N, C-alpha and C positions, 0 to 999 in steps of 0.2 A: 504494499500499499504506500509506503514511504517513497518507493521508487516511482510509482505512478504520479505522486504529487510532485516530485522533483522534475520528472519529464514535463508535466503540465506547466510548471513554473519556469521552465527553461525559456529564456528570451524575454521574460517579463520583468518589470521593475521590482516588484516585491513590496513588502511592508517596510516603510521607513518611519521615522519619528513623527512626521507630520500626519501620516495616515493613521497611526496609532492614537494620536491626540484627537483627530477628527472622529474616530470611532468612539473613543471614550466620551467626548463631548456630546456626541449624538445620543449615546446611551443615557447619559446624565440628564439631558434635556427631556428625553422620553420619560424617564423615571419621575422627574419633577412634575411634568404635566400629568402623569398617572396619579401621583399623590395629590395634586391640586384637585383633580376630579374627585378622588376618593373623599377628601376632607371638605369639599365645598358644601356650603349651607344653602346654596341656590338650587334646591332640588328640582324645581320645575325646569330649569334651563338644562341641567345634566340629563333629566329624563328625555327632554326634547332632542338633545344631542344623541342620546342612545337610540331613540326611535328612528332618527334619520339614518344612523349607522345601520341599524337592523333592516330598514327598508332598502338601502343601497346594496347590502350584501345578501339579500334574500335568495336570489337565483343561485348564487355560489353555495350557500348553506344547504339549500334544498337539493342541489346536485349531489353533494357529498352525503346527505342523509339518504337519498335514493340508492346510491352506490353501496352504502352500508347495509341497507335493507336487503338488496339483492345478494350481497355477500353472505348475509346470515341465512338466506333461503336456499343457497346453492346446493346443499346436501339433500334437501327434501323435494325441491322443484327444479324443473328446467324452465328457463324463460326464453321464449321465442318471440321474434317479430313477425307480424303478419306481412306477407309479401305484397298485399294490396295497399294497406293504409299505414303500415309501420307501427301499429299498435302493439305494445308488449303484452304477451299472453303467458300466464303462469300455468304449467302443466306438471302434475305430480310425476315423480321419477318411478321407474320400474313397471310401467304398464305396457312396454313393448312398442311396436309401431302402431300409431293411432292417427285417426283423421281428426284434425283440429278445425273447428269453425270459429272464425273471428266474431266476437260479440258486437263489434263496432260496424263492420262493413259486410259481414256474412261470407267472406271468402273462405274456402276450405282448402287445407293443405295437409300433407302427410309428414309426420316427423316421428323420430324415435324418442320415447320418453325414458 
């Protein structure tokens, strides 16, 4: 692993004193802002900031939540996409070759469960 890192860093400038100071200063600024928010008495403003953050990150959070759900179900179910409408369909494992009918568009297709 060390050799891979050395090869990766070959021909690059690397970390010097200025970059270390900038990194430290950035971390300190982030920590100060974090503690400012934690100890703030202006609850309504912090709540509004948090709601705005949650609204902006909703799609990203839902993507990872769906992936986590699919990962948990992988031992019990197969998840296929309908060839017609791309709807995801969950099929129990261990049923052999079955004909699947899409509940959204009605397309039928054969898959192994």
